[in-house]
OpenMM code with the backbone's topology and positions (N, CA, C; nanometers):
from openmm import Vec3, app, unit

residues = "MET ARG ARG LEU PHE LEU PRO LEU ILE VAL VAL LEU PHE VAL ALA PRO ALA PRO ALA GLY GLU ASP ASN ALA ALA GLN ARG GLN LYS ALA GLN LYS SER THR GLN ASP GLY ASN TRP LYS ASP ALA TYR ALA LEU PHE GLN LYS LEU CYS LEU ASP PRO LYS ASP ASP PRO ALA GLN VAL GLY ASP ASP LEU ARG GLN ALA LEU SER CYS LEU GLN ASN LEU ASN ARG VAL ASN GLU ILE ASP ASP LEU ARG GLU LYS VAL ILE ALA THR HIS GLU LYS ASN TRP ARG LEU LEU GLN ALA ALA ALA HIS THR CYS LEU ASP PHE GLN GLN GLY GLY PHE ILE VAL ALA GLY THR PHE GLU ARG GLY GLN HIS ARG GLY GLY GLY GLN TRP ALA ASP ALA TYR GLU ARG ASP ARG VAL ARG SER LEU GLN LEU MET ASP GLN ALA ARG PRO LEU LEU LYS ALA GLU LYS ASP PRO SER ALA ALA ALA GLN PHE HIS LEU ASP LEU ALA ASN MET LEU LEU ASN SER ARG TYR".split()
positions = [
    Vec3(0.0619, -0.0817, 0.0013),
    Vec3(-0.0111, -0.0062, -0.0254),
    Vec3(0.1215, 0.1212, -0.0091),
    Vec3(0.1975, 0.1225, 0.0670),
    Vec3(0.2957, 0.2405, 0.1054),
    Vec3(0.3585, 0.2688, -0.0485),
    Vec3(0.3761, 0.1590, -0.0814),
    Vec3(0.4524, 0.1667, -0.2524),
    Vec3(0.3552, 0.2406, -0.3529),
    Vec3(0.2467, 0.2215, -0.3328),
    Vec3(0.1615, 0.3097, -0.4505),
    Vec3(0.0890, 0.4287, -0.3784),
    Vec3(0.1080, 0.4739, -0.3029),
    Vec3(0.0844, 0.6036, -0.1758),
    Vec3(0.1589, 0.6931, -0.2404),
    Vec3(0.2845, 0.6849, -0.2200),
    Vec3(0.3842, 0.7736, -0.2648),
    Vec3(0.4088, 0.7880, -0.3823),
    Vec3(0.4586, 0.6957, -0.4798),
    Vec3(0.4360, 0.7873, -0.6100),
    Vec3(0.3406, 0.8535, -0.6679),
    Vec3(0.1971, 0.8132, -0.6042),
    Vec3(0.0852, 0.8779, -0.6396),
    Vec3(0.0758, 1.0197, -0.5578),
    Vec3(0.1008, 1.0487, -0.4442),
    Vec3(0.1474, 1.1938, -0.3842),
    Vec3(0.2631, 1.2334, -0.4557),
    Vec3(0.3737, 1.1806, -0.5305),
    Vec3(0.4554, 1.2748, -0.6314),
    Vec3(0.4031, 1.3215, -0.7602),
    Vec3(0.2859, 1.2225, -0.8125),
    Vec3(0.2322, 1.2655, -0.9138),
    Vec3(0.1602, 1.3659, -0.9380),
    Vec3(0.0587, 1.3754, -0.7697),
    Vec3(-0.0237, 1.5008, -0.7560),
    Vec3(0.0182, 1.5803, -0.7525),
    Vec3(0.1362, 1.6068, -0.6716),
    Vec3(0.2048, 1.7141, -0.6674),
    Vec3(0.2995, 1.7884, -0.7365),
    Vec3(0.3118, 1.7305, -0.8674),
    Vec3(0.4635, 1.7803, -0.9412),
    Vec3(0.3529, 1.7695, -1.0926),
    Vec3(0.2652, 1.7273, -1.1279),
    Vec3(0.1912, 1.7069, -1.2585),
    Vec3(0.1326, 1.8706, -1.2885),
    Vec3(0.1852, 1.8759, -1.4547),
    Vec3(0.1703, 2.0391, -1.4455),
    Vec3(0.0163, 2.1062, -1.4175),
    Vec3(-0.0011, 2.2074, -1.3881),
    Vec3(-0.1315, 2.2481, -1.4195),
    Vec3(-0.2214, 2.2267, -1.5631),
    Vec3(-0.3233, 2.2343, -1.5139),
    Vec3(-0.4328, 2.2055, -1.6638),
    Vec3(-0.3968, 2.3580, -1.7494),
    Vec3(-0.4120, 2.3095, -1.8713),
    Vec3(-0.3697, 2.3650, -2.0038),
    Vec3(-0.4668, 2.5187, -1.9351),
    Vec3(-0.5630, 2.5052, -1.9548),
    Vec3(-0.6433, 2.6260, -1.9473),
    Vec3(-0.6129, 2.7270, -1.8124),
    Vec3(-0.5377, 2.6709, -1.6941),
    Vec3(-0.4938, 2.7659, -1.6299),
    Vec3(-0.3627, 2.8439, -1.6935),
    Vec3(-0.2906, 2.7588, -1.7151),
    Vec3(-0.1420, 2.7817, -1.7609),
    Vec3(-0.2082, 2.9376, -1.9209),
    Vec3(-0.2760, 2.8957, -1.9729),
    Vec3(-0.3094, 3.0032, -2.0844),
    Vec3(-0.3471, 3.0984, -2.0115),
    Vec3(-0.4487, 3.0849, -1.9346),
    Vec3(-0.5331, 3.2117, -1.8333),
    Vec3(-0.4114, 3.3231, -1.7807),
    Vec3(-0.2791, 3.2701, -1.7289),
    Vec3(-0.2126, 3.2716, -1.6711),
    Vec3(-0.1314, 3.4013, -1.7882),
    Vec3(-0.0996, 3.2893, -1.8804),
    Vec3(-0.0179, 3.3340, -2.0153),
    Vec3(-0.0973, 3.5194, -2.0482),
    Vec3(-0.1998, 3.4545, -2.0627),
    Vec3(-0.3030, 3.5387, -2.1127),
    Vec3(-0.2771, 3.6780, -2.0070),
    Vec3(-0.2692, 3.6990, -1.8798),
    Vec3(-0.2518, 3.7802, -1.7690),
    Vec3(-0.1440, 3.8714, -1.8188),
    Vec3(-0.0667, 3.7731, -1.8102),
    Vec3(0.0714, 3.8175, -1.8509),
    Vec3(0.1276, 3.9362, -1.9488),
    Vec3(0.0473, 3.8871, -2.0390),
    Vec3(0.0521, 3.9103, -2.2147),
    Vec3(-0.0337, 4.0680, -2.2032),
    Vec3(-0.1371, 4.0780, -2.1154),
    Vec3(-0.1765, 4.1797, -2.1214),
    Vec3(-0.1503, 4.2798, -2.0622),
    Vec3(-0.0665, 4.2534, -1.9286),
    Vec3(0.0528, 4.2994, -1.8707),
    Vec3(0.1741, 4.3270, -1.9311),
    Vec3(0.2216, 4.2701, -2.0402),
    Vec3(0.3530, 4.3469, -2.1242),
    Vec3(0.2838, 4.4525, -2.2026),
    Vec3(0.1359, 4.4572, -2.2962),
    Vec3(0.0866, 4.5203, -2.3818),
    Vec3(0.0731, 4.6365, -2.2634),
    Vec3(0.0348, 4.6828, -2.1491),
    Vec3(-0.0135, 4.8124, -2.0957),
    Vec3(0.1404, 4.8428, -2.0283),
    Vec3(0.2071, 4.7755, -2.0514),
    Vec3(0.3522, 4.8153, -1.9808),
    Vec3(0.4402, 4.8561, -2.1394),
    Vec3(0.3721, 4.8644, -2.2621),
    Vec3(0.4520, 4.9102, -2.3891),
    Vec3(0.5265, 4.7724, -2.4056),
    Vec3(0.5582, 4.6865, -2.3423),
    Vec3(0.6317, 4.5964, -2.3921),
    Vec3(0.6061, 4.4707, -2.5016),
    Vec3(0.6206, 4.5411, -2.6483),
    Vec3(0.5228, 4.4366, -2.7288),
    Vec3(0.5839, 4.3369, -2.7766),
    Vec3(0.7285, 4.3377, -2.8148),
    Vec3(0.7718, 4.2202, -2.8253),
    Vec3(0.7531, 4.0958, -2.7515),
    Vec3(0.7307, 4.1506, -2.5986),
    Vec3(0.7341, 4.0226, -2.5239),
    Vec3(0.5626, 3.9857, -2.5478),
    Vec3(0.5016, 4.1027, -2.5559),
    Vec3(0.3414, 4.0621, -2.5415),
    Vec3(0.3008, 3.9795, -2.6574),
    Vec3(0.3447, 4.0271, -2.7715),
    Vec3(0.3465, 3.9447, -2.9363),
    Vec3(0.4098, 3.8081, -2.9179),
    Vec3(0.4771, 3.7605, -2.8545),
    Vec3(0.4806, 3.6423, -2.8173),
    Vec3(0.4122, 3.5487, -2.7302),
    Vec3(0.4035, 3.6318, -2.5874),
    Vec3(0.2905, 3.5329, -2.5627),
    Vec3(0.1319, 3.5154, -2.6192),
    Vec3(0.0883, 3.5920, -2.7096),
    Vec3(-0.0259, 3.5876, -2.7403),
    Vec3(-0.0044, 3.5150, -2.8768),
    Vec3(0.1140, 3.5313, -2.9340),
    Vec3(0.1234, 3.4132, -3.0625),
    Vec3(0.1194, 3.3076, -3.0233),
    Vec3(0.1655, 3.2434, -2.8990),
    Vec3(0.1742, 3.0998, -2.8328),
    Vec3(0.0221, 3.0788, -2.7656),
    Vec3(-0.0384, 3.1798, -2.7323),
    Vec3(-0.1660, 3.1626, -2.7523),
    Vec3(-0.2530, 3.1393, -2.8378),
    Vec3(-0.2972, 3.1913, -2.9591),
    Vec3(-0.3236, 3.1831, -3.0603),
    Vec3(-0.3370, 3.0421, -3.1315),
    Vec3(-0.1486, 3.0034, -3.1591),
    Vec3(-0.1574, 2.9185, -3.1863),
    Vec3(-0.1481, 2.7783, -3.1202),
    Vec3(-0.1929, 2.7777, -3.0289),
    Vec3(-0.2343, 2.6685, -2.9126),
    Vec3(-0.3990, 2.6188, -2.9661),
    Vec3(-0.3907, 2.4580, -2.9859),
    Vec3(-0.5182, 2.4229, -3.0317),
    Vec3(-0.5916, 2.3902, -2.9175),
    Vec3(-0.5475, 2.4043, -2.7770),
    Vec3(-0.6177, 2.4179, -2.7132),
    Vec3(-0.6388, 2.5231, -2.6132),
    Vec3(-0.6058, 2.6459, -2.6924),
    Vec3(-0.6854, 2.7975, -2.6315),
    Vec3(-0.8378, 2.7842, -2.6249),
    Vec3(-0.8382, 2.8658, -2.5163),
    Vec3(-1.0220, 2.8899, -2.4883),
    Vec3(-1.0769, 2.8941, -2.6372),
    Vec3(-1.2025, 2.8521, -2.6858),
    Vec3(-1.2048, 2.9253, -2.7663),
    Vec3(-1.3207, 3.0462, -2.8050),
    Vec3(-1.3546, 3.0705, -2.6538),
    Vec3(-1.4314, 3.2303, -2.6597),
    Vec3(-1.3224, 3.3194, -2.6831),
    Vec3(-1.1962, 3.2934, -2.6402),
    Vec3(-1.0771, 3.3600, -2.6135),
    Vec3(-0.9679, 3.4110, -2.7277),
    Vec3(-0.9402, 3.2605, -2.8185),
    Vec3(-0.8682, 3.2886, -2.9415),
    Vec3(-0.8901, 3.3996, -3.0328),
    Vec3(-1.0178, 3.4010, -3.0504),
    Vec3(-1.0467, 3.5511, -3.1725),
    Vec3(-0.9477, 3.6829, -3.0984),
    Vec3(-0.9906, 3.6817, -2.9349),
    Vec3(-0.9181, 3.8588, -2.8919),
    Vec3(-0.7569, 3.8453, -2.8542),
    Vec3(-0.7144, 3.6831, -2.8547),
    Vec3(-0.5856, 3.6939, -2.8616),
    Vec3(-0.5049, 3.7058, -2.9633),
    Vec3(-0.6059, 3.6797, -3.1172),
    Vec3(-0.5230, 3.6598, -3.2515),
    Vec3(-0.5336, 3.8440, -3.2291),
    Vec3(-0.5928, 3.8898, -3.2555),
    Vec3(-0.6336, 4.0702, -3.2157),
    Vec3(-0.5569, 4.1620, -3.1256),
    Vec3(-0.5050, 4.0739, -3.0184),
    Vec3(-0.3894, 4.1587, -2.9466),
    Vec3(-0.2438, 4.1194, -2.9850),
    Vec3(-0.2446, 3.9972, -3.0524),
    Vec3(-0.1183, 3.9324, -3.1628),
    Vec3(-0.1106, 4.0496, -3.2748),
    Vec3(-0.1690, 4.0959, -3.3183),
    Vec3(-0.1894, 4.1242, -3.4564),
    Vec3(-0.1671, 4.2620, -3.4184),
    Vec3(-0.2428, 4.3533, -3.3235),
    Vec3(-0.2266, 4.4754, -3.2537),
    Vec3(-0.0642, 4.5008, -3.2106),
    Vec3(0.0022, 4.3680, -3.1773),
    Vec3(0.1646, 4.3930, -3.1291),
    Vec3(0.2387, 4.3977, -3.2230),
    Vec3(0.2027, 4.2997, -3.3458),
    Vec3(0.2898, 4.3780, -3.4867),
    Vec3(0.2801, 4.4726, -3.5386),
    Vec3(0.1502, 4.5461, -3.5473),
    Vec3(0.1408, 4.6873, -3.5745),
    Vec3(0.2265, 4.7406, -3.4959),
    Vec3(0.2462, 4.7691, -3.3564),
    Vec3(0.2846, 4.8456, -3.2943),
    Vec3(0.4299, 4.8273, -3.2791),
    Vec3(0.5006, 4.6904, -3.3504),
    Vec3(0.6453, 4.6813, -3.3361),
    Vec3(0.6473, 4.7054, -3.5244),
    Vec3(0.5784, 4.7463, -3.5624),
    Vec3(0.6209, 4.8053, -3.7426),
    Vec3(0.6564, 4.6479, -3.7797),
    Vec3(0.5939, 4.5402, -3.7452),
    Vec3(0.5812, 4.4151, -3.8329),
    Vec3(0.4642, 4.3943, -3.8842),
    Vec3(0.4372, 4.4829, -3.9715),
    Vec3(0.2911, 4.4603, -4.0432),
    Vec3(0.2865, 4.3558, -4.1402),
    Vec3(0.3937, 4.3437, -4.1825),
    Vec3(0.3974, 4.2460, -4.3208),
    Vec3(0.4437, 4.0796, -4.2534),
    Vec3(0.4249, 4.0680, -4.1151),
    Vec3(0.4232, 3.9420, -4.0418),
    Vec3(0.2726, 3.9179, -4.0255),
    Vec3(0.1550, 4.0132, -4.0327),
    Vec3(0.0330, 4.0138, -4.0165),
    Vec3(-0.0729, 3.8786, -4.0876),
    Vec3(-0.0741, 3.9086, -4.2453),
    Vec3(-0.1284, 3.7953, -4.2773),
    Vec3(-0.0898, 3.6738, -4.2622),
    Vec3(0.0448, 3.6153, -4.2372),
    Vec3(0.1076, 3.5114, -4.2325),
    Vec3(0.0627, 3.4210, -4.1177),
    Vec3(0.0677, 3.5504, -3.9649),
    Vec3(0.0157, 3.4533, -3.8069),
    Vec3(-0.1570, 3.4194, -3.8188),
    Vec3(-0.2079, 3.5618, -3.9241),
    Vec3(-0.3702, 3.5132, -3.9098),
    Vec3(-0.3975, 3.3676, -3.9975),
    Vec3(-0.3482, 3.3645, -4.1047),
    Vec3(-0.3795, 3.2460, -4.1735),
    Vec3(-0.3094, 3.1158, -4.0943),
    Vec3(-0.2125, 3.0948, -4.0296),
    Vec3(-0.1782, 3.0043, -3.9378),
    Vec3(-0.2781, 2.9689, -3.7835),
    Vec3(-0.3493, 3.0696, -3.7988),
    Vec3(-0.4306, 3.0505, -3.6488),
    Vec3(-0.5429, 2.9910, -3.6841),
    Vec3(-0.5863, 3.0412, -3.8388),
    Vec3(-0.6958, 2.9952, -3.8961),
    Vec3(-0.7146, 2.8766, -3.9083),
    Vec3(-0.5455, 2.7867, -3.9808),
    Vec3(-0.5742, 2.6875, -3.9785),
    Vec3(-0.5837, 2.5967, -3.8639),
    Vec3(-0.4866, 2.6328, -3.7358),
    Vec3(-0.5280, 2.5783, -3.6236),
    Vec3(-0.6789, 2.5792, -3.5484),
    Vec3(-0.7442, 2.6743, -3.5778),
    Vec3(-0.8890, 2.6540, -3.5363),
    Vec3(-0.9842, 2.7021, -3.6467),
    Vec3(-0.9669, 2.5969, -3.7257),
    Vec3(-1.0733, 2.5930, -3.8799),
    Vec3(-1.2000, 2.5653, -3.7889),
    Vec3(-1.2373, 2.5018, -3.7097),
    Vec3(-1.3840, 2.4708, -3.6767),
    Vec3(-1.4032, 2.5239, -3.5574),
    Vec3(-1.3662, 2.6903, -3.5425),
    Vec3(-1.4099, 2.7756, -3.4530),
    Vec3(-1.4763, 2.8954, -3.4872),
    Vec3(-1.6203, 2.8932, -3.5033),
    Vec3(-1.6925, 3.0208, -3.5778),
    Vec3(-1.6463, 3.1406, -3.5362),
    Vec3(-1.6043, 3.1762, -3.3900),
    Vec3(-1.5470, 3.2705, -3.3139),
    Vec3(-1.4363, 3.3131, -3.3792),
    Vec3(-1.3345, 3.2452, -3.3767),
    Vec3(-1.2247, 3.2606, -3.4173),
    Vec3(-1.2101, 3.3283, -3.5919),
    Vec3(-1.3074, 3.2329, -3.6414),
    Vec3(-1.3329, 3.2971, -3.7700),
    Vec3(-1.3717, 3.4249, -3.7947),
    Vec3(-1.4615, 3.4654, -3.7321),
    Vec3(-1.5576, 3.5751, -3.7633),
    Vec3(-1.4593, 3.7094, -3.6785),
    Vec3(-1.3625, 3.6655, -3.6008),
    Vec3(-1.2509, 3.7337, -3.5126),
    Vec3(-1.1438, 3.8108, -3.6808),
    Vec3(-1.1390, 3.6741, -3.7044),
    Vec3(-1.0208, 3.6559, -3.7741),
    Vec3(-1.0708, 3.7924, -3.9253),
    Vec3(-1.2052, 3.7258, -3.9710),
    Vec3(-1.2323, 3.7837, -4.0751),
    Vec3(-1.2395, 3.9815, -4.0441),
    Vec3(-1.2928, 3.9769, -3.9187),
    Vec3(-1.2994, 4.1395, -3.9029),
    Vec3(-1.1222, 4.2081, -3.8797),
    Vec3(-1.0401, 4.1055, -3.8548),
    Vec3(-0.9090, 4.1885, -3.8507),
    Vec3(-0.8505, 4.1589, -4.0039),
    Vec3(-0.9189, 4.1394, -4.0635),
    Vec3(-0.8784, 4.1541, -4.2321),
    Vec3(-0.9379, 4.2894, -4.2852),
    Vec3(-0.9999, 4.3457, -4.2121),
    Vec3(-1.0496, 4.5049, -4.2278),
    Vec3(-1.0114, 4.6203, -4.1565),
    Vec3(-0.9263, 4.5558, -4.0369),
    Vec3(-0.9484, 4.6693, -3.9441),
    Vec3(-0.7909, 4.7029, -3.9612),
    Vec3(-0.7017, 4.6017, -4.0223),
    Vec3(-0.5790, 4.6606, -4.0076),
    Vec3(-0.5093, 4.7439, -4.1553),
    Vec3(-0.3926, 4.7726, -4.1578),
    Vec3(-0.3476, 4.8287, -4.2513),
    Vec3(-0.3963, 4.7552, -4.3920),
    Vec3(-0.4411, 4.8354, -4.4753),
    Vec3(-0.4837, 4.7621, -4.5874),
    Vec3(-0.3699, 4.7991, -4.7164),
    Vec3(-0.2618, 4.8737, -4.6823),
    Vec3(-0.1910, 4.8784, -4.8217),
    Vec3(-0.0154, 4.8478, -4.8266),
    Vec3(-0.0078, 4.8273, -4.9101),
    Vec3(0.1590, 4.7166, -4.9159),
    Vec3(0.2222, 4.7551, -5.0600),
    Vec3(0.3011, 4.6579, -5.0384),
    Vec3(0.3857, 4.6806, -5.2172),
    Vec3(0.4276, 4.5505, -5.2370),
    Vec3(0.4099, 4.5295, -5.3799),
    Vec3(0.4848, 4.4297, -5.4804),
    Vec3(0.5955, 4.4276, -5.4889),
    Vec3(0.6623, 4.3194, -5.4608),
    Vec3(0.7988, 4.3013, -5.4540),
    Vec3(0.8381, 4.1983, -5.4953),
    Vec3(0.9226, 4.1788, -5.5998),
    Vec3(0.9551, 4.0590, -5.6794),
    Vec3(0.8214, 3.9713, -5.6879),
    Vec3(0.6811, 4.0379, -5.7195),
    Vec3(0.5566, 3.9608, -5.7437),
    Vec3(0.4974, 3.9156, -5.6495),
    Vec3(0.5159, 3.9807, -5.5274),
    Vec3(0.4579, 3.9264, -5.4366),
    Vec3(0.3977, 4.0282, -5.3161),
    Vec3(0.2950, 4.0044, -5.2773),
    Vec3(0.2415, 4.1350, -5.2003),
    Vec3(0.3203, 4.1260, -5.0844),
    Vec3(0.3398, 4.2740, -4.9939),
    Vec3(0.4040, 4.2626, -4.9048),
    Vec3(0.3302, 4.3749, -4.8043),
    Vec3(0.2230, 4.3547, -4.7120),
    Vec3(0.1695, 4.4576, -4.6307),
    Vec3(0.2534, 4.5241, -4.5365),
    Vec3(0.2076, 4.6606, -4.5762),
    Vec3(0.2890, 4.7119, -4.4800),
    Vec3(0.3877, 4.8407, -4.5606),
    Vec3(0.4520, 4.9582, -4.5232),
    Vec3(0.5684, 5.0420, -4.5801),
    Vec3(0.7043, 4.9273, -4.6476),
    Vec3(0.7617, 4.9378, -4.6959),
    Vec3(0.9216, 4.8470, -4.7661),
    Vec3(0.9552, 5.0037, -4.8017),
    Vec3(1.0912, 4.9350, -4.7843),
    Vec3(1.2433, 4.9976, -4.7899),
    Vec3(1.2970, 4.9643, -4.9013),
    Vec3(1.3010, 5.0748, -5.0458),
    Vec3(1.3606, 5.0598, -5.1590),
    Vec3(1.2603, 5.0533, -5.2649),
    Vec3(1.2726, 4.9483, -5.3403),
    Vec3(1.1866, 4.9597, -5.4661),
    Vec3(1.0593, 4.8679, -5.4227),
    Vec3(0.9488, 4.8311, -5.5731),
    Vec3(0.8306, 4.7800, -5.5312),
    Vec3(0.7345, 4.8921, -5.5762),
    Vec3(0.6226, 4.8249, -5.5724),
    Vec3(0.5108, 4.9197, -5.6392),
    Vec3(0.3936, 4.8921, -5.5427),
    Vec3(0.3419, 5.0489, -5.5122),
    Vec3(0.2523, 5.0346, -5.4142),
    Vec3(0.0892, 4.9690, -5.4236),
    Vec3(0.0308, 4.9191, -5.3591),
    Vec3(-0.0738, 4.8084, -5.4018),
    Vec3(-0.2048, 4.8398, -5.2862),
    Vec3(-0.3184, 4.8623, -5.3462),
    Vec3(-0.3925, 4.8988, -5.2180),
    Vec3(-0.4818, 4.7473, -5.2119),
    Vec3(-0.4708, 4.6729, -5.0656),
    Vec3(-0.5175, 4.5629, -5.1018),
    Vec3(-0.6600, 4.5593, -4.9804),
    Vec3(-0.7565, 4.6617, -5.0291),
    Vec3(-0.8827, 4.6883, -4.9565),
    Vec3(-0.9860, 4.5719, -5.0083),
    Vec3(-1.0219, 4.5517, -5.1121),
    Vec3(-1.1047, 4.4514, -5.1890),
    Vec3(-1.0487, 4.3172, -5.1408),
    Vec3(-0.8640, 4.3015, -5.1748),
    Vec3(-0.8270, 4.1756, -5.0939),
    Vec3(-0.8732, 4.1383, -4.9839),
    Vec3(-0.8845, 4.2262, -4.8809),
    Vec3(-0.8935, 4.2057, -4.8077),
    Vec3(-1.0936, 4.2165, -4.7706),
    Vec3(-1.1215, 4.2453, -4.7852),
    Vec3(-1.2808, 4.2420, -4.8059),
    Vec3(-1.3336, 4.0781, -4.8777),
    Vec3(-1.2876, 4.0417, -4.9550),
    Vec3(-1.3138, 3.9383, -5.0191),
    Vec3(-1.2214, 3.7987, -4.9144),
    Vec3(-1.1025, 3.8386, -4.8791),
    Vec3(-1.0543, 3.7245, -4.7498),
    Vec3(-1.1630, 3.7282, -4.6924),
    Vec3(-1.2104, 3.8578, -4.5916),
    Vec3(-1.3027, 3.8552, -4.4752),
    Vec3(-1.4185, 3.8177, -4.4894),
    Vec3(-1.5013, 3.7722, -4.6252),
    Vec3(-1.5933, 3.6849, -4.6780),
    Vec3(-1.6151, 3.5241, -4.6821),
    Vec3(-1.4853, 3.5242, -4.7196),
    Vec3(-1.4473, 3.3886, -4.6909),
    Vec3(-1.4388, 3.3128, -4.5905),
    Vec3(-1.3860, 3.3976, -4.4329),
    Vec3(-1.3970, 3.3176, -4.3279),
    Vec3(-1.5554, 3.3195, -4.3056),
    Vec3(-1.6299, 3.4504, -4.3448),
    Vec3(-1.7472, 3.4422, -4.2248),
    Vec3(-1.8397, 3.3506, -4.3212),
    Vec3(-1.8153, 3.3034, -4.4694),
    Vec3(-1.8392, 3.1980, -4.5384),
    Vec3(-1.8263, 3.0919, -4.4497),
    Vec3(-1.6934, 3.0579, -4.4426),
    Vec3(-1.6194, 2.9132, -4.3538),
    Vec3(-1.7126, 2.8782, -4.2050),
    Vec3(-1.7237, 3.0174, -4.1606),
    Vec3(-1.7961, 3.0080, -4.0229),
    Vec3(-1.9490, 2.9547, -4.0431),
    Vec3(-2.0111, 3.0139, -4.1299),
    Vec3(-2.1556, 3.0023, -4.1376),
    Vec3(-2.2011, 2.8766, -4.0918),
    Vec3(-2.1506, 2.7549, -4.1478),
    Vec3(-2.1968, 2.6374, -4.1214),
    Vec3(-2.1635, 2.5672, -3.9863),
    Vec3(-2.0678, 2.6383, -3.9583),
    Vec3(-2.0293, 2.5751, -3.8021),
    Vec3(-2.1546, 2.6814, -3.6993),
    Vec3(-2.1797, 2.7515, -3.7442),
    Vec3(-2.2583, 2.8248, -3.6415),
    Vec3(-2.4135, 2.7458, -3.5887),
    Vec3(-2.4050, 2.6681, -3.7023),
    Vec3(-2.5652, 2.5516, -3.6270),
    Vec3(-2.5123, 2.5146, -3.4901),
    Vec3(-2.4583, 2.4975, -3.4486),
    Vec3(-2.4291, 2.4041, -3.3299),
    Vec3(-2.4364, 2.5243, -3.2080),
    Vec3(-2.4298, 2.6706, -3.2374),
    Vec3(-2.4289, 2.7221, -3.1244),
    Vec3(-2.5617, 2.7596, -3.0846),
    Vec3(-2.5709, 2.7509, -2.9589),
    Vec3(-2.6810, 2.7671, -2.8776),
    Vec3(-2.7396, 2.9181, -2.8225),
    Vec3(-2.6216, 2.9794, -2.8528),
    Vec3(-2.6735, 3.1467, -2.8005),
    Vec3(-2.7283, 3.1867, -2.9172),
    Vec3(-2.8528, 3.2297, -2.9063),
    Vec3(-2.9439, 3.3264, -3.0731),
    Vec3(-2.8895, 3.4404, -3.0624),
    Vec3(-2.8336, 3.5303, -2.9435),
    Vec3(-2.7622, 3.6348, -2.9850),
    Vec3(-2.6181, 3.6293, -3.0177),
    Vec3(-2.6109, 3.5645, -3.0003),
    Vec3(-2.4337, 3.5530, -3.0228),
    Vec3(-2.4543, 3.5278, -3.1960),
    Vec3(-2.5497, 3.4214, -3.2591),
    Vec3(-2.5523, 3.4202, -3.4064),
    Vec3(-2.6539, 3.4835, -3.4506),
    Vec3(-2.7183, 3.5838, -3.4016),
    Vec3(-2.7277, 3.6836, -3.4385),
    Vec3(-2.6509, 3.7983, -3.5057),
    Vec3(-2.5509, 3.7849, -3.3534),
    Vec3(-2.4568, 3.9055, -3.4225),
    Vec3(-2.3381, 3.8742, -3.5083),
    Vec3(-2.3694, 3.7598, -3.5550),
    Vec3(-2.2551, 3.7140, -3.6397),
    Vec3(-2.3453, 3.7578, -3.8347),
    Vec3(-2.4529, 3.7304, -3.7909),
    Vec3(-2.5524, 3.7536, -3.9668),
    Vec3(-2.5438, 3.9151, -3.9500),
    Vec3(-2.5291, 3.9895, -3.8639),
    Vec3(-2.5226, 4.1230, -3.8507),
    Vec3(-2.3928, 4.1524, -3.9273),
    Vec3(-2.2906, 4.0897, -3.8695),
    Vec3(-2.1658, 4.1553, -3.9073),
    Vec3(-2.1175, 4.1201, -4.0264),
    Vec3(-2.2121, 3.9943, -4.0681),
    Vec3(-2.1650, 3.9417, -4.2227),
    Vec3(-2.2397, 4.0192, -4.2781),
    Vec3(-2.4052, 4.0771, -4.2995),
    Vec3(-2.4297, 4.2243, -4.3739),
    Vec3(-2.3855, 4.3387, -4.3526),
    Vec3(-2.2846, 4.3605, -4.2833),
    Vec3(-2.2391, 4.4875, -4.2706),
    Vec3(-2.0889, 4.4535, -4.3551),
    Vec3(-2.0551, 4.2972, -4.3824),
    Vec3(-1.9100, 4.3031, -4.4438),
    Vec3(-1.9326, 4.3005, -4.6291),
    Vec3(-2.0315, 4.2359, -4.5999),
    Vec3(-2.1049, 4.2744, -4.7543),
    Vec3(-2.1768, 4.3836, -4.8355),
    Vec3(-2.2197, 4.4498, -4.7312),
    Vec3(-2.2514, 4.5668, -4.7627),
    Vec3(-2.1551, 4.6855, -4.7868),
    Vec3(-2.0047, 4.6844, -4.6481),
    Vec3(-1.9324, 4.7612, -4.6592),
    Vec3(-1.8924, 4.8635, -4.7200),
    Vec3(-1.9618, 4.9923, -4.6957),
    Vec3(-1.9720, 5.1280, -4.7498),
    Vec3(-2.0200, 5.1143, -4.9097),
    Vec3(-2.1234, 5.0277, -4.9173),
    Vec3(-2.1648, 5.0137, -5.0676),
    Vec3(-2.2997, 5.0381, -5.0772),
    Vec3(-2.3621, 5.0926, -4.9973),
    Vec3(-2.4990, 5.1739, -4.9673),
    Vec3(-2.5516, 5.1695, -5.0594),
] * unit.nanometer
topology = app.Topology()
chain = topology.addChain("A")
for resn in residues:
    res = topology.addResidue(resn, chain)
    for name in ("N", "CA", "C"):
        topology.addAtom(name, app.Element.getBySymbol(name[0]), res)
């Protein structure tokens, strides 16, 4: 009996905390870094949260927005699209994340440069041709909303579903009255 009891106690006290608690602590630390203006540290934490498949489905959209905001403050706007697409691939079955990602397509810098045949968001040193990505971003946001629409059938909160459809209507119109 004693042989089984001691290892059990060791496992209980040495086992890591559940992922939800760890993510909540990381989120709190990242928000503190943001408030202190430590964009690089905050970005590293928010990026880790976003790319974690076990991140809270209700919080991951805000984690993505915060990470993209940190990139903007770090003047690394050219990394926004890559991070957004990685997070979407990680959480492709989460309609709330897809909705948040659709919003980020329209909320962040809309222009960039075409350099060597590749679009790079934001400012660019040296050559290249300026390109406006507004319509491209609008189309991507509509694609994400369309991807999220079938996932909404399982939603039990009718007000969240209604808000989703209002957001979709606004994205469709998007100053085209």
